[in-house]
N, C-alpha and C positions, 0 to 999 in steps of 0.2 A: 355397380352391383351393390345391392343393399344386403347388409348382414345384420341380423338381430343378435344382441348379446344380452344375456340375463346376468345380473349381478346383484349382490346384496345392497340394500338401500344405503347403508353406511359407506360402502365402497363407491356407490354412484354419487353420493354427496361429495365425497373426497375428490372424485374425478371432476365434478362440476366446479368445485372451488379451485382446483389446480388449473383447469382450463381458463377460468376467469382471471387468475393471477397472470397467466401468459397472454391473455387477451385473444384467445381463440375459442372456437366451438368445441364441444365435447367430441364430436366426430373427428375433427382435425387433430385433437389431442390423441385420440385412439389411433388414428392413421399414423401419426408421428411415432408413437410408441411401437406399433407393429413394424414400421420401416426400420426403426433402430434395432429391434429384436431380430429382424431378418438380415441385418447387415447392410441394408441399402442406404442407411443414413449413418455412416461411421464418422464421428467428429474428427478422429485422427486423420482419416483419408482426406476430409475436407480441408483440414489445416495444411496438410502437405500440398494439396492442390493450390491453395491460396498462396503459400510460400513460394511455390514454383512460379506462379503467375507474377507475383510481386517482384521476384528476382529479375525478371525480364523487363519490368516496367521502369523506364528511366526516371520518372518522377519519384517512385518509391526508392530508387537507389540514392537520389539526392536527399530524400528525407532520412534514410539510414545513415548517410554520411554526416548530416547535420546532428543527428542524435549521438553518433560516435564522437564527433568533435566536442559536443557539449559535455559528454561524460568524461572526456579527457581533461577538460577544464576543471571539472569537479573531482579529479582523481585524488586530491589531497583531502577532500571532505570525507567525513565518516559515511559509510555506506549502509550500515544497518542500524536498527534502533539501539542495539546493545552498544555499538561503537559511539553513537551520538550521546547516549546516556553516560558512557564511560568518559567521554570528552568533557561533558558538562560537569560531572563529579570531579574530574581532575582540575578543571578551572576553578570550581568552588574551593577545593582543597588548597590550591595555590594561593587564592585570595585570602583564605583564612590563615595560611602559613605566613603570608606577607604581613597581615594585620598583627599576628602574634609577635613576629620579629620587631615590628615597629613599636608595639606596646612595650616589649622588653627593653628596647633601646631608650624609649622615653622614660621608663621607670629608672633605668641606670643613670640617666641624666637629670632626674628629678623634675621632669617636665610633665604637665598634664597631657594625656594622650587622647586623641579622638580618631575614630576610624575615617578612612578616606571617604570623602563625599558627605560627611556629616558635619553639621554646624555645632559649635560648642554651646551648651546650654547656659543661659544667663544665670548668674548667682542670685 
C-alpha cells in the first residue's frame, strides 16, 4: 500500500541523509520509524529474545564460560579508566619517591647520584 507523506524540504533532506548513513532507502527508514513508534520493533524485546535464545545455545554457553574465565584471570587488573590512571600515577609516585630516597642517600655519602637507567654524563 502506497502512502504519500508531505514534509518540509529541510526535514526531507535530513531524512535522506539519515537513510544514507544507515545504508537504506528513505522508504525503509520511514517504515522502521513507524514500526518503532507503534511498538512493533522494540529493541528491548529483541534483546530479551536474543538473550533467551543464546542461553539455550551450547556454543554461546562455551563462549560465556571462556569470557568469565578470562575476566577471572584479569581480576587483579584495574577495571575502569579511573583505576588504571590511579595505578599509573601511583607507580610514577613510587618511582619518584625511590629516586628521591636514592638521591638523599647518595648526598649523605658524598657520592654523585644518577637516576636508574640513566648514564652518567662525561665531564
